[in-house]
N, C-alpha and C positions, 0 to 999 in steps of 0.2 A: 301813241303819245306817251311820254314819260309820265309815270304816275306822280313823280315828285314836282312836276311843273303844275303850279296851281293856276286856276282861272284868274286872269288879271282884269277882266271886264265885268266884274260883278261887285256891286257894292256902291254905297253912297260916297265912298272916298276913292278917288282915282288911284290907279296903281302908281307906286313910287318908282323912281329910277332904279333903286336897289332891287325891287321885286322884278322889274323888267330885265335887269342885267342877270339876275340869278336864273330866271327862266331861259334867257338866251344862252347862258353858260351850260345849263342842263341839256338844252337842245343840241348845242355843238358837241358836247361830250357824247351824247347818244349817237349822233350822226358820224362822228369821227371814230367812235369805239375806243376813246381814250379819256381817262379821267384827268390825267396830267400829261400834256404833250412833251415830247423830247425837246431838247434845246433847239434842234434843227427845225422843229415845227411850231415852236412857241409863238413866233410872230404871226404866222398864218392862223393859228388857233385863236389868238387874241383879236386879230383883225376880224375873223368870222364872228366872234362873240359881239364885237362892237357893231358890225353890220346887221346882225340879227336883232340886236337890241334897238337899233335905230329904226329898222323896218317895223318892229313891234310897236314902238312908240307912234310911228306914223299911222299904223293900222288903228290903234286904240283912239288916237285923236280924230280919225276920220269916220269912225262908226257912229251911227245915230240910232236912237231907239225911242219909242213912245211909252215903253214900259216904265213903271215906277222903279226907282233905284232899290236895290236889295242891300240889306245890312250884311256885311261880310261875316261878322261873328255869328249871326243867326244862321246864315247859310252853312258855315263851318260846323256849327252844332248839329244841324240837320244831317249833314254828311256823316258826322261821327255816329249819330244815333242810328242811321241807316246801316253803317258798317257794323256796328255792334249787334244790331238785330240780325243781320245777315250771317255773321260768323259766331253768334252765340250758340253754344252746343249744349 
């Protein structure tokens, strides 16, 4: 998975439509091997982004859990600390 795609289902605040679209865009870029499609492929590229975003929203809306919600900022801080510890030389 692309490292720049962040987890959307963690936190006490649901993922925004912008976050979902950004993740979908990163996914389509990765799969297509293109950061910016040619004019000939722009429509197909955009359609793929919209379809992935819609599927992601459906997935997030249908998932259930009994775990208490996590705080996004706290989780991000934990990941940063783990990264710094791992790569501190």
